[in-house]
LOTOR-287231 format. One record per residue (C-alpha): x, y, z. Coordinates in pm, whole numbers, plus 50000, padded with zeros to 5 digits. Layout:
<pts>
+-------+-------+-------+
|    c1 |    c2 |    c3 |
+-------+-------+-------+
|     X |     Y |     Z |
...
+-------+-------+-------+
</pts>
This chain:
<pts>
+-------+-------+-------+
|    c1 |    c2 |    c3 |
+-------+-------+-------+
| 46979 | 50340 | 49748 |
| 47129 | 50011 | 49635 |
| 46887 | 49736 | 49744 |
| 47182 | 49511 | 49830 |
| 47242 | 49733 | 50132 |
| 46937 | 49574 | 50294 |
| 47010 | 49222 | 50171 |
| 47021 | 48980 | 50464 |
| 47335 | 48783 | 50531 |
| 47161 | 48450 | 50486 |
| 47069 | 48538 | 50127 |
| 47430 | 48621 | 50046 |
| 47548 | 48295 | 50202 |
| 47291 | 48099 | 50003 |
| 47393 | 48269 | 49680 |
| 47767 | 48238 | 49739 |
| 47822 | 47891 | 49584 |
| 47635 | 47996 | 49270 |
| 47865 | 48295 | 49235 |
| 48174 | 48076 | 49231 |
| 48249 | 48063 | 49605 |
| 48399 | 47747 | 49749 |
| 48154 | 47587 | 49999 |
| 48447 | 47436 | 50189 |
| 48604 | 47777 | 50241 |
| 48271 | 47925 | 50345 |
| 48214 | 47640 | 50589 |
| 48563 | 47686 | 50734 |
| 48493 | 48056 | 50780 |
| 48160 | 47984 | 50950 |
| 48323 | 47727 | 51174 |
| 48595 | 47972 | 51268 |
| 48333 | 48232 | 51356 |
| 48136 | 47989 | 51567 |
| 48445 | 47859 | 51744 |
| 48601 | 48198 | 51808 |
| 48704 | 48240 | 52169 |
| 48598 | 48533 | 52379 |
| 48739 | 48852 | 52233 |
| 49064 | 48953 | 52406 |
| 49098 | 49296 | 52561 |
| 49203 | 49587 | 52341 |
| 49537 | 49637 | 52517 |
| 49612 | 49265 | 52507 |
| 49596 | 49236 | 52129 |
| 49649 | 49584 | 51981 |
| 50005 | 49683 | 52093 |
| 50169 | 49364 | 51953 |
| 50003 | 49438 | 51619 |
| 50025 | 49816 | 51615 |
| 50396 | 49866 | 51685 |
| 50530 | 49632 | 51410 |
| 50305 | 49799 | 51153 |
| 50414 | 50143 | 51273 |
| 50780 | 50040 | 51229 |
| 50729 | 49908 | 50876 |
| 50537 | 50212 | 50746 |
| 50735 | 50486 | 50924 |
| 51066 | 50340 | 50803 |
| 50969 | 50377 | 50437 |
| 50877 | 50745 | 50464 |
| 51162 | 50844 | 50697 |
| 51425 | 50693 | 50465 |
| 51279 | 50883 | 50168 |
| 51327 | 51207 | 50363 |
| 51689 | 51119 | 50442 |
| 51788 | 51031 | 50082 |
| 51964 | 51362 | 50009 |
| 52179 | 51323 | 50322 |
| 52253 | 50959 | 50237 |
| 52356 | 51052 | 49883 |
| 52573 | 51337 | 50013 |
| 52745 | 51110 | 50267 |
| 52798 | 50801 | 50051 |
| 52819 | 50967 | 49709 |
| 52674 | 50830 | 49382 |
| 52354 | 51031 | 49401 |
| 52230 | 50872 | 49078 |
| 52203 | 50539 | 49263 |
| 52029 | 50675 | 49572 |
| 51680 | 50580 | 49448 |
| 51784 | 50214 | 49470 |
| 51773 | 50251 | 49848 |
| 51396 | 50301 | 49821 |
| 51327 | 50065 | 49530 |
| 51523 | 49776 | 49687 |
| 51311 | 49795 | 50003 |
| 50989 | 49816 | 49798 |
| 51072 | 49507 | 49591 |
| 51178 | 49300 | 49894 |
| 50874 | 49417 | 50091 |
| 50637 | 49316 | 49809 |
| 50799 | 48974 | 49760 |
| 50796 | 48902 | 50133 |
| 50421 | 48954 | 50177 |
| 50290 | 48621 | 50037 |
| 50590 | 48432 | 50179 |
| 50505 | 48538 | 50534 |
| 50137 | 48478 | 50465 |
| 50210 | 48119 | 50363 |
| 50456 | 48052 | 50646 |
| 50225 | 48214 | 50901 |
| 49943 | 47982 | 50794 |
| 50181 | 47686 | 50833 |
| 50391 | 47759 | 51143 |
| 50185 | 48019 | 51328 |
| 50182 | 48396 | 51297 |
| 50330 | 48469 | 51640 |
| 50651 | 48281 | 51554 |
| 50676 | 48439 | 51210 |
| 50623 | 48788 | 51355 |
| 50922 | 48733 | 51583 |
| 51126 | 48615 | 51283 |
| 51020 | 48919 | 51078 |
| 51110 | 49159 | 51361 |
| 51451 | 48993 | 51400 |
| 51526 | 49026 | 51028 |
| 51402 | 49386 | 51026 |
| 51625 | 49482 | 51322 |
| 51929 | 49305 | 51175 |
| 51875 | 49479 | 50842 |
| 51837 | 49816 | 51019 |
| 52164 | 49769 | 51208 |
| 52353 | 49671 | 50892 |
| 52204 | 49969 | 50703 |
| 52337 | 50205 | 50971 |
| 52685 | 50051 | 50933 |
| 52687 | 50047 | 50550 |
| 53002 | 50218 | 50415 |
| 52874 | 50267 | 50057 |
| 52553 | 50288 | 49857 |
| 52588 | 49935 | 49714 |
| 52598 | 49766 | 50054 |
| 52324 | 49994 | 50184 |
| 52104 | 49877 | 49897 |
| 52178 | 49510 | 49979 |
| 52099 | 49563 | 50347 |
| 51777 | 49745 | 50254 |
| 51672 | 49428 | 50072 |
| 51724 | 49234 | 50395 |
| 51535 | 49498 | 50590 |
| 51253 | 49484 | 50334 |
| 51218 | 49109 | 50378 |
| 51151 | 49178 | 50745 |
| 50927 | 49480 | 50686 |
| 50701 | 49289 | 50445 |
| 50631 | 49037 | 50718 |
| 50542 | 49307 | 50971 |
| 50269 | 49448 | 50747 |
| 50121 | 49114 | 50643 |
| 50130 | 48944 | 50982 |
| 49978 | 49244 | 51160 |
| 49675 | 49220 | 50932 |
| 49651 | 48842 | 50966 |
| 49681 | 48848 | 51345 |
| 49367 | 49062 | 51358 |
| 49184 | 48788 | 51168 |
| 49326 | 48519 | 51394 |
| 49249 | 48686 | 51727 |
| 48929 | 48882 | 51657 |
| 48585 | 48744 | 51557 |
| 48475 | 48847 | 51204 |
| 48212 | 49097 | 51318 |
| 48469 | 49283 | 51535 |
| 48750 | 49290 | 51275 |
| 48621 | 49603 | 51103 |
| 48684 | 49810 | 51415 |
| 49041 | 49684 | 51454 |
| 49116 | 49718 | 51083 |
| 49006 | 50080 | 51115 |
| 49250 | 50128 | 51401 |
| 49530 | 49975 | 51193 |
| 49450 | 50210 | 50906 |
| 49476 | 50499 | 51150 |
| 49816 | 50373 | 51262 |
| 49932 | 50345 | 50900 |
| 49825 | 50703 | 50827 |
| 49990 | 50830 | 51145 |
| 50310 | 50646 | 51051 |
| 50307 | 50796 | 50702 |
| 50275 | 51144 | 50851 |
| 50523 | 51084 | 51134 |
| 50794 | 50924 | 50918 |
| 50905 | 51231 | 50719 |
| 50902 | 51452 | 51029 |
| 51102 | 51203 | 51236 |
| 51335 | 51125 | 50946 |
| 51413 | 51491 | 50890 |
| 51473 | 51562 | 51258 |
| 51689 | 51254 | 51323 |
| 51896 | 51312 | 51009 |
| 51961 | 51675 | 51097 |
| 52034 | 51611 | 51466 |
| 52216 | 51276 | 51464 |
| 52295 | 51185 | 51102 |
| 52113 | 50958 | 50859 |
| 52234 | 50644 | 51040 |
| 52003 | 50730 | 51330 |
| 51689 | 50664 | 51125 |
| 51796 | 50298 | 51108 |
| 51935 | 50270 | 51460 |
| 51611 | 50393 | 51616 |
| 51444 | 50077 | 51483 |
| 51647 | 49861 | 51723 |
| 51493 | 49969 | 52057 |
| 51149 | 49998 | 51900 |
| 51188 | 49653 | 51747 |
| 51290 | 49503 | 52082 |
| 50985 | 49662 | 52244 |
| 50764 | 49523 | 51968 |
| 50916 | 49176 | 52019 |
| 50837 | 49192 | 52391 |
| 50476 | 49277 | 52304 |
| 50453 | 48992 | 52053 |
| 50563 | 48741 | 52318 |
| 50244 | 48832 | 52503 |
| 50035 | 48683 | 52220 |
| 49935 | 48321 | 52306 |
| 50102 | 48082 | 52058 |
| 49867 | 47907 | 51817 |
| 49928 | 47609 | 51598 |
| 49941 | 47660 | 51225 |
| 49818 | 47415 | 50965 |
| 50083 | 47146 | 51016 |
| 49958 | 46949 | 50717 |
| 50099 | 47213 | 50482 |
| 50464 | 47154 | 50563 |
| 50616 | 47176 | 50214 |
| 50723 | 47509 | 50071 |
| 50665 | 47611 | 49711 |
| 51025 | 47704 | 49623 |
| 50967 | 47707 | 49242 |
| 50664 | 47930 | 49297 |
| 50872 | 48171 | 49505 |
| 51142 | 48191 | 49237 |
| 50885 | 48265 | 48968 |
| 50716 | 48519 | 49196 |
| 51050 | 48699 | 49243 |
| 51101 | 48708 | 48866 |
| 50752 | 48853 | 48833 |
| 50761 | 49118 | 49107 |
| 51118 | 49244 | 49064 |
| 51108 | 49314 | 48687 |
| 50755 | 49458 | 48696 |
| 50829 | 49707 | 48975 |
| 51160 | 49805 | 48811 |
| 50982 | 49851 | 48478 |
| 50714 | 50070 | 48635 |
| 50983 | 50278 | 48805 |
| 51158 | 50327 | 48470 |
| 50833 | 50411 | 48289 |
| 50757 | 50674 | 48554 |
| 51073 | 50859 | 48448 |
| 50947 | 50871 | 48086 |
| 51293 | 50866 | 47930 |
| 51311 | 50724 | 47577 |
| 51655 | 50576 | 47645 |
| 51513 | 50352 | 47918 |
| 51196 | 50248 | 47729 |
| 51342 | 49930 | 47568 |
| 51484 | 49828 | 47907 |
| 51146 | 49883 | 48075 |
| 50957 | 49691 | 47806 |
| 51206 | 49405 | 47834 |
| 51153 | 49388 | 48209 |
| 50776 | 49388 | 48160 |
| 50817 | 49098 | 47916 |
| 51014 | 48900 | 48175 |
| 50745 | 48972 | 48434 |
| 50463 | 48858 | 48204 |
| 50642 | 48532 | 48121 |
| 50711 | 48472 | 48490 |
| 50349 | 48529 | 48596 |
| 50223 | 48288 | 48328 |
| 50466 | 48021 | 48448 |
| 50371 | 48101 | 48809 |
| 50001 | 48042 | 48737 |
| 50089 | 47705 | 48579 |
| 50317 | 47609 | 48871 |
| 50059 | 47698 | 49137 |
| 49800 | 47469 | 48977 |
| 50041 | 47174 | 48991 |
| 50186 | 47198 | 49342 |
| 50012 | 47056 | 49649 |
| 50108 | 47353 | 49870 |
| 50109 | 47663 | 49648 |
| 50260 | 47993 | 49759 |
| 49955 | 48169 | 49609 |
| 49662 | 47921 | 49608 |
| 49466 | 47955 | 49281 |
| 49142 | 47862 | 49459 |
| 49157 | 48195 | 49642 |
| 49103 | 48374 | 49312 |
| 48804 | 48154 | 49228 |
| 48619 | 48352 | 49496 |
| 48459 | 48663 | 49338 |
| 48475 | 48850 | 49668 |
| 48850 | 48788 | 49699 |
| 48963 | 48880 | 49350 |
| 48738 | 49185 | 49351 |
| 48880 | 49289 | 49690 |
| 49238 | 49249 | 49568 |
| 49163 | 49447 | 49252 |
| 48992 | 49716 | 49462 |
| 49299 | 49735 | 49688 |
| 49516 | 49780 | 49377 |
| 49298 | 50062 | 49239 |
| 49279 | 50228 | 49581 |
| 49659 | 50211 | 49612 |
| 49698 | 50353 | 49262 |
| 49473 | 50649 | 49342 |
| 49600 | 50731 | 49690 |
| 49974 | 50695 | 49624 |
| 49943 | 50894 | 49299 |
| 49779 | 51178 | 49491 |
| 50043 | 51173 | 49765 |
| 50323 | 51157 | 49504 |
| 50213 | 51427 | 49259 |
| 50017 | 51673 | 49470 |
| 50334 | 51817 | 49629 |
| 50477 | 51871 | 49280 |
| 50160 | 52050 | 49170 |
| 50141 | 52267 | 49481 |
| 50509 | 52363 | 49459 |
| 50551 | 52399 | 49083 |
| 50212 | 52555 | 48998 |
| 50103 | 52726 | 49322 |
| 50454 | 52818 | 49437 |
| 50401 | 52693 | 49792 |
| 50699 | 52636 | 50019 |
| 50783 | 52280 | 50134 |
| 50639 | 52361 | 50479 |
| 50315 | 52495 | 50326 |
| 50293 | 52190 | 50100 |
| 50329 | 51957 | 50396 |
| 50055 | 52147 | 50579 |
| 49828 | 52118 | 50273 |
| 49865 | 51738 | 50276 |
| 49760 | 51704 | 50640 |
| 49384 | 51698 | 50558 |
| 49454 | 51420 | 50306 |
| 49626 | 51196 | 50560 |
| 49383 | 51289 | 50839 |
| 49081 | 51220 | 50616 |
| 49205 | 50871 | 50533 |
| 49254 | 50792 | 50902 |
| 48917 | 50932 | 51012 |
| 48735 | 50760 | 50726 |
| 48901 | 50426 | 50800 |
| 48828 | 50433 | 51173 |
| 48469 | 50548 | 51120 |
| 48408 | 50277 | 50861 |
| 48556 | 50014 | 51093 |
| 48317 | 50113 | 51371 |
| 48020 | 50104 | 51131 |
| 48115 | 49758 | 51000 |
| 48131 | 49623 | 51356 |
| 47798 | 49779 | 51456 |
| 47597 | 49698 | 51142 |
| 47771 | 49397 | 50988 |
| 47756 | 49562 | 50646 |
| 48081 | 49574 | 50446 |
| 48076 | 49648 | 50071 |
| 47809 | 49924 | 50080 |
| 48050 | 50157 | 50262 |
| 48327 | 50159 | 49996 |
| 48062 | 50153 | 49723 |
| 47917 | 50489 | 49821 |
| 48247 | 50618 | 49957 |
| 48423 | 50563 | 49624 |
| 48138 | 50730 | 49437 |
| 48198 | 51035 | 49656 |
| 48574 | 51017 | 49598 |
| 48530 | 50990 | 49220 |
| 48292 | 51288 | 49206 |
| 48526 | 51489 | 49430 |
| 48830 | 51417 | 49212 |
| 48642 | 51513 | 48895 |
| 48529 | 51840 | 49053 |
| 48886 | 51902 | 49169 |
| 49013 | 51846 | 48815 |
| 48766 | 52105 | 48681 |
| 48787 | 52372 | 48949 |
| 49132 | 52349 | 49111 |
| 49265 | 52659 | 48923 |
| 48988 | 52865 | 49085 |
| 49030 | 52734 | 49440 |
| 49239 | 52892 | 49712 |
| 49499 | 52688 | 49896 |
| 49265 | 52650 | 50194 |
| 48980 | 52531 | 49970 |
| 49209 | 52277 | 49803 |
| 49308 | 52143 | 50145 |
| 48943 | 52103 | 50247 |
| 48861 | 51935 | 49914 |
| 49147 | 51690 | 49960 |
| 49024 | 51614 | 50310 |
| 48676 | 51535 | 50176 |
| 48811 | 51305 | 49905 |
| 49034 | 51130 | 50158 |
| 48744 | 51082 | 50398 |
| 48556 | 50892 | 50126 |
| 48867 | 50692 | 50028 |
| 48908 | 50584 | 50391 |
| 48611 | 50350 | 50348 |
| 48809 | 50096 | 50146 |
| 49106 | 49918 | 50304 |
| 48950 | 49796 | 50629 |
| 48655 | 49648 | 50439 |
| 48889 | 49482 | 50188 |
| 49085 | 49305 | 50463 |
| 48772 | 49196 | 50652 |
| 48620 | 49060 | 50330 |
| 48917 | 48849 | 50218 |
| 48981 | 48714 | 50567 |
| 48616 | 48613 | 50610 |
| 48587 | 48443 | 50271 |
| 48930 | 48271 | 50280 |
| 48873 | 48115 | 50622 |
| 49132 | 48037 | 50892 |
| 49350 | 47796 | 50689 |
| 49434 | 48059 | 50424 |
| 49389 | 48370 | 50634 |
| 49754 | 48480 | 50620 |
| 49788 | 48420 | 50246 |
| 49467 | 48614 | 50175 |
| 49582 | 48909 | 50389 |
| 49921 | 48904 | 50214 |
| 49764 | 48921 | 49868 |
| 49580 | 49240 | 49966 |
| 49911 | 49397 | 50068 |
| 50076 | 49273 | 49748 |
| 49791 | 49406 | 49532 |
| 49809 | 49746 | 49695 |
| 50187 | 49770 | 49641 |
| 50168 | 49677 | 49274 |
| 49868 | 49906 | 49227 |
| 50061 | 50196 | 49381 |
| 50354 | 50142 | 49143 |
| 50118 | 50108 | 48846 |
| 49922 | 50419 | 48943 |
| 50222 | 50649 | 48980 |
| 50368 | 50523 | 48651 |
| 50036 | 50580 | 48472 |
| 49982 | 50932 | 48608 |
| 50343 | 51019 | 48525 |
| 50293 | 50891 | 48170 |
| 49979 | 51103 | 48130 |
| 50155 | 51415 | 48256 |
| 50464 | 51366 | 48040 |
| 50264 | 51281 | 47727 |
| 50049 | 51592 | 47749 |
| 50345 | 51816 | 47828 |
| 50546 | 51668 | 47540 |
| 50262 | 51739 | 47298 |
| 50231 | 52094 | 47436 |
| 50597 | 52190 | 47481 |
| 50894 | 51952 | 47479 |
| 51104 | 52194 | 47682 |
| 50839 | 52204 | 47955 |
| 50827 | 51824 | 47952 |
| 51202 | 51816 | 48010 |
| 51171 | 52069 | 48292 |
| 50895 | 51862 | 48450 |
| 51123 | 51559 | 48449 |
| 51384 | 51768 | 48629 |
| 51121 | 51875 | 48882 |
| 51036 | 51511 | 48959 |
| 51402 | 51416 | 49002 |
| 51541 | 51726 | 49177 |
| 51231 | 51884 | 49325 |
| 51026 | 52193 | 49233 |
| 51325 | 52420 | 49307 |
| 51442 | 52338 | 48953 |
| 51201 | 52605 | 48825 |
| 51360 | 52876 | 49037 |
| 51635 | 52932 | 48777 |
| 51383 | 53041 | 48510 |
| 51294 | 53405 | 48445 |
| 50950 | 53502 | 48582 |
| 50774 | 53511 | 48243 |
| 50897 | 53166 | 48141 |
| 50825 | 53031 | 48488 |
| 50462 | 53152 | 48459 |
| 50423 | 52977 | 48121 |
| 50570 | 52651 | 48254 |
| 50346 | 52667 | 48561 |
| 50040 | 52718 | 48342 |
| 50131 | 52426 | 48113 |
| 50200 | 52195 | 48407 |
| 49872 | 52304 | 48568 |
| 49678 | 52216 | 48252 |
| 49842 | 51873 | 48240 |
| 49740 | 51812 | 48599 |
| 49373 | 51836 | 48497 |
| 49422 | 51512 | 48307 |
| 49621 | 51365 | 48596 |
| 49331 | 51421 | 48837 |
| 49091 | 51263 | 48589 |
| 49325 | 50963 | 48568 |
| 49315 | 50925 | 48946 |
| 48935 | 50955 | 48927 |
| 48937 | 50671 | 48674 |
| 49114 | 50449 | 48930 |
| 48848 | 50523 | 49191 |
| 48571 | 50470 | 48933 |
| 48700 | 50119 | 48858 |
| 48721 | 50054 | 49233 |
| 48358 | 50174 | 49264 |
| 48243 | 49913 | 49013 |
| 48435 | 49643 | 49200 |
| 48274 | 49743 | 49531 |
| 47928 | 49768 | 49373 |
| 47950 | 49411 | 49237 |
| 48103 | 49257 | 49551 |
| 47909 | 48936 | 49638 |
| 47979 | 48948 | 50012 |
| 47806 | 49259 | 50144 |
| 47735 | 49168 | 50506 |
| 47910 | 48957 | 50770 |
+-------+-------+-------+
</pts>
């Protein structure tokens, strides 16, 4: 067993400055822990945090389910994916903005602002007469939704003492998993029963209820000394996030015609992030404080969140394609097969949160959990052709249980090291890292699949692209013999895809293993 598991907290605190940690930030964190008020009751703090997060996560998955109906109603099906991408870009950009403003003006006020923007965007989306305006209103809705995610995480750090945060972060992870599972079901039912507009309109009463809960949170003063806003930093951040996410979306499609466009967007993003790093060193009140990334525990946690997002979202994205195209499962059977995956993440997260609160240990849990996930994914890559559907479901549940050890620990770590003055910004960077990691992971796995299929059979590669865009039903038009060959070739390519996902978790394992902060 790793001897760092038994390492006392005082040794880690003594070693922290030598590892690059900022003594001022550590002192602020210690002071915050010492000065923490008595822990509020569960029902006093959890509903105001839970419901906004539920809204933000469920909205993303429910809208994805309703896309065919939206495209059928408004036309221009080729532009329908912008409805999802626009929200993703706005959501990602909003995260550090709300983190910064929450640190300055107070998170309770900014949560009310985020809910108001989210509800206004939802109402306008329901009234949109065409796909262009719907995309614009989804941007507005995304600016609200990004705040809901970030502020929910930061409010845990503000209201709960460090030792207790693991338990609440585990609960939040459970809510996120439940929302991901609930969203497609609710989106499909509402769309069929009341039309696609209802998936946006339902956010209004839920948002009002969430606002009423938020008003129950006692107002707290932010850091009034940081009153200026880093407008140039925000502009450069937009020019970094927008082009990079668009480029990754284009690369995921693996079309040669879009490759120059994607590379150009990546170039714009790289230039913007270089200028952003220069700008943040010069300004007195940076949007993304560079000193956060001087902390080894913070940059490792952000990188681990990115790798975790890459692995998990890649699995959720491509497993349904594998199960439908290779195993021939129906959509209902595919959904049932993914239940152990979502349940395992939730159970693993809540269990890890309880263990962090009881023991004070943090990094050892994702260290060994990610080792288990990596081994499980490698075994799945080798043996999935020989497993029954039930065995695959159980294997996915086991992998997910191990992967559930990550996100709660990541949030607790960055919030503890950053201290109260930068708590919101630190929480936002975890959310940002996970979003970018998810986009990078799906693009990478898609590139691996397409490359191997192109080398094997160009026609199969083209069919696989059609499967991604139109769904696995695209294979139904083939004669049985050809369909069997295509299924076999796609199945072989998925071996490499699972190994790629295992590579993401292996990198995350190294990051967890070398994490300086291992106990609260």
